[in-house]
C-alpha positions in Angstrom: -12.1 -30.3 -4.2 -11.0 -33.0 -6.7 -11.6 -36.6 -5.8 -8.1 -38.0 -5.6 -9.3 -41.3 -7.2 -10.2 -39.5 -10.5 -7.8 -36.6 -10.5 -4.9 -36.7 -12.9 -1.4 -35.7 -11.7 -0.2 -32.3 -12.9 3.2 -30.8 -13.1 3.9 -27.3 -11.4 7.0 -25.2 -11.2 8.5 -24.2 -8.1 10.1 -20.8 -7.2 13.2 -21.6 -9.4 11.0 -22.7 -12.5 12.2 -26.2 -12.2 9.9 -29.1 -12.5 8.6 -30.1 -9.1 9.1 -33.6 -7.8 6.1 -35.9 -8.4 3.8 -36.3 -5.4 0.5 -37.6 -4.5 -1.1 -34.1 -4.7 -4.4 -34.5 -6.4 -7.4 -32.1 -7.3 -8.4 -31.7 -3.8 -6.1 -29.7 -1.1 -3.7 -32.4 0.2 -4.7 -34.5 2.8 -1.6 -33.8 5.0 -2.6 -30.2 4.8 -6.0 -30.9 6.2 -4.7 -33.3 8.9 -2.2 -30.4 10.0 -5.2 -27.7 9.7 -5.9 -27.9 13.4 -2.1 -27.0 14.1 -1.9 -24.3 11.5 -2.8 -21.4 13.7 -1.8 -18.1 12.1 1.6 -17.0 13.4 0.5 -13.7 15.3 2.8 -13.1 18.1 2.6 -9.6 20.1 5.6 -7.4 19.8 6.1 -7.2 23.4 6.6 -10.9 23.5 9.6 -10.8 21.2 11.1 -7.5 22.3 11.0 -4.0 23.4 9.2 -1.1 21.7 12.1 -0.7 19.3 12.1 -4.4 18.1 10.7 -5.5 14.8 8.8 -8.6 15.8 8.3 -11.1 12.9 4.5 -11.0 13.4 4.6 -7.2 12.9 5.0 -8.1 9.2 2.2 -10.4 7.9 3.1 -13.2 5.7 0.8 -13.3 2.7 0.1 -15.7 0.0 -2.2 -15.1 -2.9 -4.1 -16.9 -5.6 -5.3 -15.4 -8.9 -3.0 -12.6 -9.3 -3.1 -11.5 -12.8 -6.4 -9.4 -12.5 -7.7 -7.6 -9.5 -5.5 -9.7 -7.4 -2.4 -7.6 -8.2 -4.3 -4.7 -6.9 -5.2 -6.5 -3.8 -1.4 -7.3 -3.4 -0.3 -3.7 -4.0 -2.8 -2.7 -1.1 -0.8 -5.0 1.0 2.6 -4.1 -0.2 4.1 -3.2 3.4 3.5 -6.9 4.3 5.7 -9.7 3.3 4.5 -11.5 0.1 5.7 -15.0 0.4 3.9 -17.0 -2.2 2.0 -16.3 -5.4 -0.3 -18.6 -7.5 -1.7 -18.1 -10.9 -2.6 -20.5 -13.8 -1.5 -18.1 -16.5 2.1 -17.2 -15.7 2.3 -15.0 -18.9 -0.4 -12.9 -17.7 1.1 -12.6 -14.2 4.6 -12.2 -15.2 4.9 -8.3 -14.3 3.2 -9.3 -10.8 5.7 -12.0 -10.4 8.6 -9.5 -11.1 7.1 -7.2 -8.6 7.6 -9.7 -5.7 10.8 -11.4 -6.7 11.2 -13.2 -3.3 7.8 -14.7 -3.5 7.6 -18.4 -4.3 5.6 -19.1 -7.5 3.1 -21.8 -8.4 0.5 -22.8 -10.9 -1.4 -25.0 -8.8 -2.9 -23.7 -5.4 -3.0 -27.2 -4.0 0.9 -27.5 -4.2 1.2 -24.2 -2.8 -1.0 -24.9 0.2 0.8 -28.2 0.6 4.3 -26.8 0.6 3.8 -23.4 2.2 1.3 -24.1 4.6 3.5 -23.2 7.5 4.9 -20.2 5.9 2.0 -17.8 5.5 -0.5 -16.4 7.9 -3.3 -15.0 5.3 -4.5 -15.7 2.0 -5.7 -13.4 -0.7 -8.3 -14.8 -3.2 -8.5 -12.9 -6.6 -9.7 -15.7 -8.9 -13.0 -15.8 -11.0 -16.1 -16.2 -9.0 -16.6 -19.8 -9.7 -13.5 -20.8 -7.7 -14.0 -18.6 -4.6 -15.8 -21.3 -2.6 -13.1 -24.0 -3.1 -10.4 -21.6 -1.9 -12.4 -20.2 1.0 -13.2 -23.6 2.4 -9.4 -24.7 2.0 -8.2 -21.5 3.9 -10.8 -22.0 6.6 -9.6 -25.7 7.0 -5.9 -24.3 7.2 -7.1 -21.5 9.7 -5.5 -18.7 7.3 -6.9 -15.1 7.5 -8.7 -14.2 4.3 -9.2 -11.5 1.8 -11.6 -12.4 -0.9 -12.9 -10.9 -4.0 -16.7 -10.4 -4.2 -19.1 -11.8 -4.9 -18.1 -14.1 -2.2 -19.4 -17.2 -3.9 -20.8 -18.2 -7.3 -23.9 -19.7 -5.8 -26.0 -19.3 -3.0 -25.5 -22.7 -1.7 -21.7 -22.0 -1.5 -22.4 -18.7 0.4 -24.4 -20.6 3.1 -21.7 -23.2 3.6 -18.8 -20.7 3.7 -20.9 -18.7 6.4 -21.5 -22.1 8.3 -17.6 -22.9 8.2 -16.7 -19.5 9.3 -19.2 -19.5 12.4 -17.3 -22.6 13.6 -13.7 -21.2 13.0 -11.8 -19.7 15.5 -9.6 -16.6 15.5 -9.9 -15.9 11.8 -10.0 -12.5 10.3 -11.5 -12.0 7.1 -12.5 -9.3 4.6 -14.5 -9.0 1.5 -13.3 -6.6 -1.3 -15.6 -4.0 -0.9 -13.2 -0.9 -1.1 -15.7 1.7 -0.3 -17.0 -0.1 3.0 -17.1 2.2 5.8 -15.4 5.1 4.0 -16.6 8.5 5.3 -18.8 9.1 2.3 -20.4 5.5 2.7 -21.0 6.1 6.4 -22.3 9.6 5.9 -25.1 8.2 3.8 -25.9 5.6 6.4 -26.0 8.0 9.1 -28.2 10.3 7.0 -30.5 7.3 6.3 -30.6 6.2 10.1 -31.5 9.8 11.0 -35.0 9.1 9.6 -35.2 12.3 7.9 -36.7 10.8 4.9 -38.9 8.4 6.8 -39.4 4.8 6.3 -38.0 3.6 2.8 -40.5 2.3 0.4 -38.2 2.1 -2.7 -34.7 2.0 -3.3 -33.2 2.3 -7.0 -29.5 1.4 -7.8 -27.9 2.2 -11.2 -24.4 1.1 -12.2 -23.0 2.3 -15.7 -21.2 -1.1 -16.0 -20.9 -3.7 -17.6 -17.2 -3.0 -18.4 -16.8 -6.3 -20.4 -18.5 -7.9 -23.7 -21.9 -9.2 -23.2 -24.9 -10.8 -25.0 -22.4 -13.5 -26.3 -23.1 -16.9 -27.8 -20.8 -19.8 -26.8 -17.7 -19.8 -29.2 -17.1 -22.8 -31.4 -13.9 -22.3 -32.9 -10.7 -23.9 -31.2 -8.1 -21.9 -29.5 -5.0 -22.9 -27.6 -4.5 -22.1 -23.7 -1.7 -19.6 -23.1 1.8 -21.7 -22.7 1.9 -23.5 -19.5 -1.6 -23.0 -18.5 -3.7 -26.0 -16.9 -7.1 -24.9 -18.5 -9.0 -28.0 -16.8 -7.7 -26.7 -13.5 -9.1 -23.2 -14.3 -12.4 -24.6 -15.2 -12.4 -26.3 -11.8 -15.8 -27.0 -10.4 -17.6 -25.3 -13.4 -19.0 -27.2 -16.5 -16.2 -27.8 -18.7 -15.7 -25.5 -21.7 -12.9 -25.6 -24.3 -10.3 -22.9 -23.9 -11.3 -19.6 -25.6 -10.3 -16.0 -25.3 -14.0 -15.2 -24.9 -13.4 -16.4 -21.3 -9.9 -15.8 -20.4 -8.2 -13.5 -19.8 -10.6 -11.0 -18.0 -13.8 -11.9 -20.1 -15.3 -14.5 -17.7 -17.5 -12.1 -15.7 -20.6 -12.1 -18.0 -20.6 -16.0 -18.4 -22.9 -17.6 -16.0 -20.6 -20.7 -15.8 -17.8 -18.6 -14.3 -19.1 -15.3 -13.4 -22.3 -13.7 -11.9 -22.9 -10.6 -14.3 -22.9 -7.0 -13.3 -25.3 -7.5 -10.6 -23.0 -10.0 -8.9 -19.9 -8.1 -9.6 -21.0 -4.6 -8.5 -24.2 -4.9 -6.2 -21.9 -5.4 -3.0 -20.1 -2.2 -3.7 -23.3 -0.4 -2.6 -25.3 -2.8 -0.6 -22.9 -2.4 2.5 -24.4 1.2 2.8 -27.9 -0.1 3.8 -28.1 -3.8 3.7 -28.4 -4.1 7.6 -30.3 -1.0 8.1 -33.1 -2.1 5.6 -33.0 -5.7 6.7 -32.4 -7.1 3.3 -31.6 -10.7 3.8 -35.0 -12.2 2.8 -36.9 -10.9 -0.4 -40.1 -12.3 -1.0 -40.1 -12.1 -4.9 -37.3 -11.3 -7.4 -37.5 -10.7 -11.1 -35.3 -9.6 -13.9 -34.8 -9.0 -17.5 -32.1 -8.1 -20.0 -31.8 -6.6 -23.4 -32.1 -8.3 -26.5 -29.3 -8.9 -29.0 -30.1 -8.3 -32.6 -28.3 -10.0 -35.3 -30.2 -8.0 -38.1 -33.4 -6.5 -38.9 -35.9 -8.5 -36.9 -33.4 -11.2 -36.2 -32.9 -11.9 -32.6 -30.1 -14.0 -31.0 -30.8 -15.9 -27.6 -27.7 -15.8 -25.4 -28.8 -17.7 -22.3 -25.3 -18.4 -21.1 -24.1 -14.8 -21.2 -25.7 -11.8 -19.4 -27.2 -9.1 -21.5 -25.8 -5.7 -22.3 -28.3 -3.9 -20.2 -30.3 -5.5 -17.3 -32.9 -4.7 -14.4 -33.6 -6.5 -11.5 -36.1 -6.1 -8.8 -36.5 -7.5 -5.3 -39.6 -7.1 -3.3 -39.7 -7.3 0.4 -42.5 -7.9 2.9 -42.7 -5.8 6.1 -39.6 -6.4 8.4 -40.1 -5.7 12.0 -41.0 -2.2 12.0 -40.2 -1.5 8.4 -42.8 -1.4 5.7 -42.9 -3.5 2.6 -40.0 -2.2 0.1 -39.0 -2.7 -3.5 -35.3 -2.5 -4.5 -34.5 -1.8 -8.3 -31.2 -2.6 -10.0 -30.2 -1.1 -13.4 -27.1 -1.5 -15.3 -25.6 -1.0 -18.9 -26.5 2.6 -18.8 -30.1 2.4 -17.8 -31.3 4.8 -14.9 -34.5 5.1 -12.9 -36.9 7.9 -13.8 -35.4 11.2 -12.7 -36.9 12.6 -9.5 -39.0 15.6 -10.5 -37.7 17.4 -7.5 -34.1 17.5 -8.8 -32.8 20.8 -9.9 -32.9 20.7 -13.7 -29.3 22.1 -13.7 -28.1 18.9 -12.1 -27.5 15.6 -14.0 -28.3 12.3 -12.6 -25.0 10.6 -11.6 -23.7 8.0 -14.0 -23.9 5.5 -11.0 -25.9 6.3 -7.9 -28.7 5.3 -5.3 -32.0 7.0 -4.8 -33.9 6.3 -1.7 -37.6 7.1 -1.6 -39.0 7.5 1.8 -42.4 8.5 3.2 -41.2 12.0 4.2 -38.7 12.7 1.2 -36.0 11.3 -1.1 -32.1 10.9 -0.8 -30.0 10.6 -3.9 -26.3 9.7 -3.4 -23.5 8.5 -5.3 -22.9 4.7 -6.0 -21.1 4.0 -3.0 -22.5 6.8 -0.8 -21.8 10.3 -0.6 -23.1 13.5 -2.3 -22.4 13.0 -6.1 -23.2 16.7 -6.8 -20.4 18.0 -4.5 -20.8 19.3 -1.0 -20.0 23.1 -1.7 -23.3 23.8 -3.1 -25.5 21.3 -1.4 -23.9 20.9 2.0 -24.6 17.3 3.1 -21.7 14.8 3.0 -24.2 11.9 2.7 -26.0 12.9 -0.4 -28.9 15.2 -1.6 -32.1 15.4 0.4 -35.3 16.1 -2.0 -37.1 18.3 -2.1 -34.2 20.7 -1.5 -36.4 23.5 -0.2 -38.0 21.3 2.6 -34.6 20.1 3.8 -32.7 23.3 3.4 -32.0 23.7 6.9 -31.4 20.2 7.7 -27.8 19.3 9.2 -25.8 16.4 8.5 -26.0 14.0 11.4 -22.9 13.5 13.7 -20.4 10.8 13.0 -21.4 7.8 15.1 -20.3 5.1 12.9 -16.8 3.6 12.6 -14.6 4.8 9.6 -12.2 3.0 7.7 -9.6 5.3 5.9 -7.4 2.5 4.6 -9.2 -0.7 3.3 -6.2 -3.0 2.9 -4.3 -1.8 6.0 -7.5 -2.3 8.2 -7.5 -6.1 7.2 -3.7 -6.5 7.7 -3.6 -4.9 11.0 -6.9 -6.9 12.0 -5.1 -10.0 11.2 -2.4 -9.0 13.7 -4.6 -7.9 16.5 -7.7 -10.3 16.1 -9.9 -7.4 15.5 -13.2 -7.8 13.3 -13.0 -6.0 9.9 -16.0 -3.5 8.8 -16.9 -5.8 6.0 -15.9 -9.4 6.9 -16.6 -12.4 4.7 -19.6 -13.5 6.6 -21.3 -10.0 5.8 -20.1 -10.5 2.2 -21.9 -13.8 2.0 -25.1 -12.1 2.9 -24.8 -9.4 0.3 -23.7 -11.9 -2.2 -26.7 -13.9 -1.6 -29.1 -11.1 -2.4 -27.2 -10.3 -5.5 -27.0 -13.9 -6.7 -30.9 -13.9 -6.4 -30.7 -11.2 -9.0 -28.6 -13.5 -11.4 -31.0 -16.4 -11.0 -33.9 -13.9 -12.0 -31.9 -12.8 -15.0 -31.1 -16.3 -16.2 -34.6 -17.5 -15.9 -36.6 -14.4 -16.7 -39.5 -15.1 -14.8 -40.9 -14.0 -11.3 -39.1 -16.1 -8.5 -40.6 -16.8 -5.3 -38.0 -17.0 -2.4 -37.9 -19.0 0.9 -34.9 -17.8 2.6 -35.2 -20.2 5.5 -35.4 -23.2 3.4 -33.1 -21.7 0.8 -35.4 -22.6 -2.0 -37.1 -21.1 -5.0 -40.8 -22.3 -4.5 -42.1 -21.8 -8.1 -39.1 -22.5 -10.5 -37.6 -25.9 -10.8 -35.1 -24.5 -13.1 -34.0 -21.6 -10.7 -34.2 -23.9 -7.8 -31.6 -26.3 -9.6 -29.4 -23.2 -9.8 -29.2 -22.4 -5.8 -26.7 -25.1 -5.1 -25.8 -26.7 -8.5 -23.7 -29.9 -8.5 -20.0 -29.5 -9.2 -18.1 -31.0 -12.2 -17.3 -34.6 -11.7 -14.3 -35.2 -9.5 -14.9 -31.8 -7.5 -16.4 -31.5 -4.2 -16.6 -28.4 -1.6 
């Protein structure tokens, strides 16, 4: 949060687009909000307290506020459209105009701190759809206000932030959280996990993950020309705790992900969409070594351009794990930008490797699945819901294991219902933090381009000061978590 003694006052507009009265709201969430946090218990009251079975209790409709609604946030809101959207905040009201029109009764804000200050008692849950570098600020504020949380992944921008968020959630009471991993606990994903847990391919020695992203420009150098932010946008507030960069369309809208200042690249953006399938089962919380490399940008014949501030067009990351309990040493490989692992020689030559997928290499066989689990080749010919076992001839008579794991048929409804009942979601933010940490180690390897030795217990890179300084980097002057 901003230091109140250093922050400048900003103007925001209220729901009627009239200038707000001046206040003592500064760059941090207002003190009044934090003092009231202990009393700001989400308003969840059972139906039978307020009326009979036919009575629509106020708590049957969750009151939701959201920050960052012009991009993915609008899709999160759409998933919760049966609830009551009471407050919306975005720094770019031009980009978010369509979303504001979709929810005409919701109060509108530029500044999330003013939204928290004015609407604290009027919402139960917060949706966070902002760029990666501002997630932790919003998460910690929501936790202090005791609001249920739905957060975009990766959960945080740094490993230090992830550890702090997990620690804060461990102390929180009655909070329901969820990470935006839409495929978590779907039937295809669970079917893959159950297939893996059956032991049919034996202990996993290698895991290959490939993703056809990035879906945004990469291998860029920092722009030097001057541009003007969209009308009414507080660019300094958008930058938040990150190093200050002048406004440029190379960052906003939508292009911030490949820039290390604001995003976490493709591995940070997409890895959590697959890790939930096997993270706990393969005990991936503490790799020993990580290294990564990206493609080179060419300006001309034998002319290379260094782009240390932005991820490359195509990237590979490798995490190495020692033996874990009864599990043998394992190597995890990541590929993006169209790169794929070597084609398994056992795969039918008439079948194409999926554009994005997983390949588990076990001691007794191999399992190839879609990116988020399930059979990428279709169940009609190949039978198993969880994927394709290789070699096919060896596993021809193998039957898909029974469904023993909990399924989630409606990702957003699962969160909103859990907020009302106090149930735990299938992919809470705490779990998201664990997956995020592993993904962020990949970003560190890509940024430093050297093998990194990781001490998970001490949260420390032991062989690179440069990488270690990125584990929990300082915020821009005036901001604190």
